[in-house]
Phi, psi and omega in degrees: 000331180298317176300323181293330177277322185281321185298312185290326176294320179296314178300313178301313177303313177296313175301323178294317183295314182296320180292324177296313178298320179294318181297315177304310183286326177293322175291325176296316184294318182297316177303310180301315176298320176295318178304315181295317182295318181297316180297319178297316174301317182297321181290317183295317179292322177300318179297316179297320179296314178299321178300312181297318180297320182295321180294316178295322179297321179295317179299314178294325178292322174298323183286325178295318182293320177301312181293325175297322178292323180294318178299316180298318177296317177300313183300315181299317180292323177295319177297321178294316176297321179294320179298311181299318177301316176300322177294315177294326173293327178290314176300318176295323177297320182293322178290320180296316180302314179297320177296313176302320180295311178299319176298317177299314179296316178300314179296323181294311184293326179295321180286319184285319183229076179292338185280346178277123180263143176293151179290142178264145175151000000 
């Protein structure tokens, strides 16, 4: 009679222990799967963010290149304008020197021949 009382209790205890271990491992597996899904979602979001940033980086790089070309063009235009201004400045200096020479000659002739009047007209 004793075996009849012990065996069902022992079987129930073993089934309970197996059930507890099974539930523990099933729960752990479920948590692991949820963790993997969360990690996968986070990686997917990070990948989308990286792709978006790469697109923005490409756009900004294009704008930088365009601005660098514009700056180079403006520098060349400034250099051309500076050269033209230097040429005009040199011509203006020459004109001023010619004017000074002519004024000196005019003053000389006024002193040498004060009786000659310039023509009117």
